[in-house]
N, C-alpha and C positions, 0 to 999 in steps of 0.2 A: 935601329931597325935595318934588316937586310934588304938588299935590293929587291928580292922576290916578294918579301912581305909588303914592301911599299907599293910595288906594282899591284899586288892583290888588293890592298886597301883602296888604292885608286880605282880599281875596277869595280869594287862594290859601290863606291861613292858615285861613279859614273852610271852604274846600273840603276841605283836608287833615284838619282837625278833624272834619268831618262824616263823612269816609270812615272814620276811626278809630272813630268812635262807632257806626257800623253794621256794622263788620267782625265776622264770626263764624268760629269754629273748626269746620270741617266734618270734622276728623279726617284720617287718612291714606287716600287712595284707592288701592287695590291694595297689593301687598306690595313693600316696598322691600328692595333687596339692596345690601350693601356692594361697593365696587369691589374686584375680585380683584387682589391684589398678592402675589407677582409673577404675571405672566400665565400661563395654563395651559400654553403651549408651553415656557416656561422651567422650569416645575415638572416637566413630563414629562421634559425633557432632563436635569434635575438628578437625577431618580430613576433614569433609565437610566445615567447616569454612576456613580451610587452602586452600582447592580447590577453594572456592569462592574468597578468597583474591588473589590467584595467577592466577585466570582465568581458572582453570582446569575444572570447571563445564561448563563454556561457551564453551570451546574447545570440551568437550564431547558432548554437545548439538549440536554444529555445525557439528561434525562428524556424529552423529546420523541422523541429518536432511539431510546431504549430501548422506548418504547411502539410506535413505528413498526415496529421490528424484531420485537417480540412479535406484532404484527398480521400481519406477513408470514409469520413462522414458524408461527403458528396463526391462520388467518383465522376470521372469524365463521362458525359453522356455518350451513348452509342450514336455515331454519326449516321445520318440518312434514314432515321426512323421517324415516321409521322403518324398522326391519328388516322385510323381507317375511315374512309369516306364511302366505302361500299364493301359488302361482304366478299370474301375470297377464300377458296379452299383448294388444297392440293395434297398430293401424296409424296412422301419423301422416303426413299429406299436407303437405309444406312449401310448397305453392303459395301465392302471395300475389297479390292484385290491386293493381297499381301505380296510384297516384293522379296521376301526371304523366308526360309523355313522357320517355323516357330516350334520350339521344343520346351518341355517342362524341365524341372530341376534335375531329373534323372536322365535327361537326354532323349526321352521318348518324343517322337514326332507328333505334334498336335495339328499342325496345318502346314501343307507344303506350299512353297513359293508358286505364285500364279493362281492360287485358288481364291475364289470369291467367298468371303466370310461375312455373315450377317450377325452383328452383335446381339440382335434380338433373339437369335437362336439360343443364346446362353444366359442373357440377362433380360428380364422383363421390365418395362417401364410401368411401374405400379401406380405412380401418381402422374396426373396431368402436369404439363408445364404451361404456366400462364404468364405471358410477357405483357407488361403494362408500363405506361409512363407514370413514374412515381410522383411527378409534379402535377398530374391530373387527378383532382379529387374524384371526378366522375369515374375514372378507370379504377382507382384504388377502392372506391366504395363498391363498384360492380364486382371486382375480383374477390374482395373479402366477404361479400354477402353471398356469392355463389359457390365459393370453395373454402373449406376449412383446411387445416394443416395436413390432415390425413388424405384429403382428396387431391391436393395439388401443391406444387411449389410455385409460389408467386415470385416472378423474377422481374426486377425493375431494369429498364433501359436508360432511365434518367431519374434524378431525384436523390433523396437522402434516406437510404434504407435504415440506418440506425435510428434516426428520428421517428420514422414510421413504425419501427418495432416498438419503440417506447410509447408512442401515442396509441397504437392499435393492439398492443399486448400479444403480438404473434411474430413469427419469423418471416423475414423476406430475404431474397437473394438479389444479386446484381450481375448482369451480363457483362463482365469485364472485357473491354476492348471489342465487344460485339462478337465474341467467338461463337456463341450458340446461334444468335439470330443470323449471323453471316453464313454459317454452314447450312442452316435450315431454310434460308431464303426469306426470312421474315422481314417485311418492309414497313408494316403498319401495326399499331396496337389499338386495342388489346388483341392478342393472338393466343390461340390454344393449341397445344400439341398433345395428342393421345396416341397410344399404340393401337393398331388395327391389324391383328395377325402379325405378319413379318415386316410390316411397314409402319410408318408414322403418318397420321392424318393431321394436317395443319389447317387451322381456320382463323381468318382475321375477321373480327366482329366490329360492325359499325354501331356505335353508341350514340343515341340522341343527346344533344346538348354537350357533346365532347368537343372541346376546342380551346 
């Protein structure tokens, strides 16, 4: 080895030795996680295959279908509705102020933004709307004895509409999420809605023995 090569090798050895001498353990910076094996998609697929093989998926689907059927047969009751303890009547104006121009398919202007529009100017309410507690036999008997299908749409705020249709051999409706009663201000049943000119007249009826 030449003199310069020996000096170079010695310098490298000294440098390495110096680095080892001053090196310090600063600990682990941040939390370390092991590599996941097998990967998450393979794990999920394996679990699904296991559920399929053991009938777990079929049981889950059956349970979901059963819950869905139960919700259809007995929807969530409309909150805040109780039996009327005294008669009450009021007028509801369905007019709305539109916030944008309304045009037909050909682009013709039907209604200009800012205009007040009353749906009753275009569509008549030909049947009364009768809201009842479907779990109250008194209200159901009263509604079905006073109104046939041509005279009114009987709308339940609680109860089982499909069971009632089977038992009474006529059609009933349900106020899903209280959208109609909430908009019209109905708080008690039975309640009747009829058109009176360009407005709606609403009446809550007190029934004897209803409770």
